[in-house]
N, C-alpha and C positions, 0 to 999 in steps of 0.2 A: 062300508068304506071302500073307495075305489082301490084296486090293486096297486096303482102307481103311488097313491098316498100311503099305502101300507109299506111299500118299499122305502119311501122317504122317511117314514117314522122309524123303520127298522135301522136305517143308517144313522139317524139322529140319536136314537136310543143307544145303539152300540157305541157311538162316539161319546155320548154323555156318561154312560156307565163306566167306560174305560177311563175317561179323563178324571172322573170323580174318584175312582178306585185308587188313582195315583196318590191321593192325599192320605190314604190309609196303608196301602200296600208298600209304598216306597220306604216310609219310616220303619215299617216292620222288617223289610229286607235289611235295612241298615242295622237294626237291632240284632238280627240273626247273623250279621256279617257275611251276607251273601254278596260279596263284592267281585267285580270283574277282575280276572287275572290276565295280565298282559304278558304274552310270551316274548322271550328275548329275540326271537327271529322276526318279530314284527317291527314296524317303523318305531324309531326311538321316541318320536314325539307323541306316541300313544301312551307313554308311561303315566301321563297325568290322569288317564282314565282308570288307573289302578284303583280298585276299591269301589268304583261306581256299581250300584246294585244291579244284579242281573236276575234272570227269571221273571222279568217284567212282562213276558208274554202271557202270564197268568191273567193280567189285567184285561187284555183284549180277548182272550179266550172266554172269560166270564162275560164281557160285554157282548161279544158276538152270539154266544149260545143263549144268553138270557133274552136278547132282543129277538132272535129267531124264534125261540119258544113262545114268547109273548105274541109275536106276529101271527104265527100259525094257530095258536090257541084262539086269538081274537077272530081270525078268519073262519075257523071251524064253528065258532059260536054263531057266526053270521051266515052259515050255509056252505062255506068252503069253496071259494073261487080260485084259490091259489094252487091247491094240490093238483098234480097231473095224474097220469095213469100209474098203475102199480110199478111198472118198470122204471119210469122217471123218478118216482118217489124213492124206490130202493136205491137207485144210483146216487141220488142226492143225500138221503139221510144215512145210508150205510157209509157214504163218503165222509159225512160229518163225524160219525163214530170213528172211522179210520183216522181222520185228522186228529181227533182227540187222543187216540192211542199213540200217534206219533208225538203229540205234545207231551204225553206222559213219558215216552222214551226220552225226549229231550230234557224233561225235568230230571230224570235219572242221571243223564249225562251231566247236567249242570250241578247236580248234587255231588257227583263223584269229583268234579273239578273243584268245587268250592268248600265242601265239607271234608272230603277225603284228601284234599290237597294234591290231586293228580291233575297236572296242568292240561293234559291231553284228553281227560275225561275217558269215556268208553273207547275201547279200541275199535278199529274198522270191523274186525271180525265180530266183536260183541254187538255193535250196532246192526250189522247185517243179520245176525241171528235173531234180533228182535224185529227188524224190518220185514224179513221174509214171511213170517206167519201173519203179520198185520196185513201185508199186501195180498197174500194168497186168500186170506179171509174175506177181504173186500172183493177181490176178483171172483171168488166163489159165489158171493151174493149176486153179482152181476150175471154170472153164468146161468144161475137158476132163474133170475128175473127175466132173462132173454130166452128162456126155454131151451137152453143149451145150444142156441144158434147165435152166438155173439157176433156183433157187427160193429162197424164204425162208418161214419159218413166222411168221405174224402171229396174235397172240392173238385168239380169238373169230372169226377169219376162216379160219385154217388154212393149208394149203400153197398158196403163190401163185407161179405161174410168172412170172418177171420178164422173160423173153425178152431183147431187146437193152437194155432199161432196166437190166438187171443191171450193165452197165459203168458207167453214170452213178451209179447208186445205190451200188455198191461203192466207187467212187472217192471219192464224197462222204463215206461212212462212214470210210474210211481217212484221208483228208486231215483231216477234222474231228477225229477222235479223236487222231491223232498230234500235231496242233498245239495242241489244248486241253490235252492232257497236259503239253505244254511250258509253256503259260500257268500251269498249276497249280503248277509248280515255281518258286515265288517266295519261300517262307518256309522256315525250318528245319523239316524233318520233314513238311511239308504234302503234297507229292506222294507221298512214300513211305507216309505214313499213310493217305491216301485210297485209294491203289492196293492197299495191304494189305487194306483192307476189301473192295474190289472183287474181289480175288483170292479171299478167303474166300467171297464170294457166289457166285462161279463154281464153287468147290468144291461148295457145296451144290446148285447147279443141275445140275452135271454128275452128281452122285450120283443126284438125282431122275430125270434122263433116262437113267441107266444107262450113261453115257459115261465110264467110269472113267479112260481114258487122258487125256481132257480134264481130269479132276479132278486127275490127277498134275501136269500142267503148271500148273494154277491153284494147287495147293498149293505148288509150288516158287516161284511168283510171290509168294505170301503170305509164305513163309519168307524169300525174298531181301529183300523190303521190310522185314521184321522185323529181319533181320540188319543191314541198312543203317541202320535207325533207331538202332542202338547208337552210331553215329558221326554221324548226321545230325540227331538231336534237338537242340533248343536247349540250349546254344550249339553249333551244328554245327561239327564238326571237318573235315568234307568235304562238298562239294556234289555232286549227281549230274550236273549239267551237262546239256546237250542230249543228250549220249551216253546218259544214263540215261533221261531223260523220253521221248525219241523211241522208245527200245527198249520201255519200258513201254506207251506208247500203241499200238505195233505188236502187243504181246502181247494187249492187251485186244481188239483187232480179231480176232486169230487165235482167241481163245477164243470170242468171240461167233459167228463164222462156223462154227467147228467144232460149235457147239451149234445151228446152223441158224437162229439168231434174233439177227441183228445189231441189231434194233430194241431189244433189251434194254439196249444201251449207254446209251440215254437215261435209264434209271433206275439201272442198275448202276454207271455212272460219272457220276452226276448232278452231282457237283461239277465234273467236267471241263466238262459242259454249261453250268453256271452261270458258270464262269470265262470260257468262250468267248463266251457271249451278252453278258456284261457288257462285254467288250471291243468287240464289234460294236455294241452299243447306244451305248456311250460315243462311239465314232468317228462313228457315224451322226448322233447328236444334235449332236455338236460341229460337224459340217459343215452340218447343216440350220439351226442357230441362229446360225451365224457365230461360234462360239467358246465357247458355253455348255456346261456339263458336268452330267450327272446324278449321277455319282459323283465323290468327291474325287479318286480315281485308279483306273484300271483296269489289270489285272483286279481283280475285286471284293475279293480278300483285302487289297489295298493300301488300299481304301476303309475297311475296318474297322480296319486298322492306323492310318490317319490319323484315325480316330474314337476312338482311345484303347485299342483292344483289343490285348492282348499276343499275341505269336506263338503262345504255348502255347494261349491261349484260342481263337484262330482255328483252330489245328490240331485241337483236341479237338472243337469245335463242327462244323467242316466234316466231320470223320470221322464224327461221329454222324449228320449229315445224310446222308452216303453210306451209313451202315448202314441208315437208313430207306429210302433209295432202292433199295438192293440187295434188301432184304426185299420192298418193293413190286414190284420187277421180277420177282423169283422168283414171287411170288404171282400177278401178272397173267399172266405167260407160262404158268405151270403150270396154273392153273385155266382160263385162256383156251383152252389146247390141249385140256384135258379136256372143256370144254364143247362145243367144236367136234366132238370125237370122239363125244360122246353124242348131239348133234343129228343127226349123219350116220350113226349106227349103223343 
């Protein structure tokens, strides 16, 4: 089977499995009373979402992992055209394991919120204590795969040996991406829609780089998010919870490292970046000014909500912004690397 056909089937399989699981998983969540808890600090009109089942991220986690496993198994039986070298495979598959670990952490957070009735879930310190060993474990696998000479590709600069800075850089990328993905999960269909776009962007970038195995995983992410939107678009019948958003954030990291260009996340997941920066700016300005705010509410999607935008409008516009960011990211990295090669030929 042609690798491009395998990517398409991985996307369709992930979408189909995720969508079908909704018929089983959502009633089960209702039975367990794993309902969304709406905090008093949130917009008052979100109160109608109280009780909507959460932890729905399990649906696309299953869809993505099953479709990826099936695609690579089928490819291996036909001679293996998708797998790359050992380094790329380690970056990709260790990244999938990392994402799954973050999903488990998110499930624990969701459990604490909805079963232990602690609205805030795990504390920042508790989350960090879990995130640190997961992140360091993944970075250690990359360090060994790259023969202790870790590098990254930077547009118009080329291959940069990070040396020991790799650990600080890598942890910052992982921590920021996972947590900003979580910030983006605040409206019906928002995080799943934005991440679907990012997944599509990674498919294109993987094809351009000739890293077809990465393209299969990216296609599965795209399909899983599409299948989840069947249930998560407004009015959402299920929420992904921290289970889902942490898993998606981890996968975005895995795809970027597998393509050797984690800097692409700044554009490929530009909405994650905007959401995270809006929260940091709001908190910083609040502390510096003794209580004043720049935004009506942060993260920034709530600002637009409180300015009268509908959830659908925010979802569409934010997804279109991410389309522009992904296109710009692909162009910058692709032409930046080509320019570097030409100048050093």
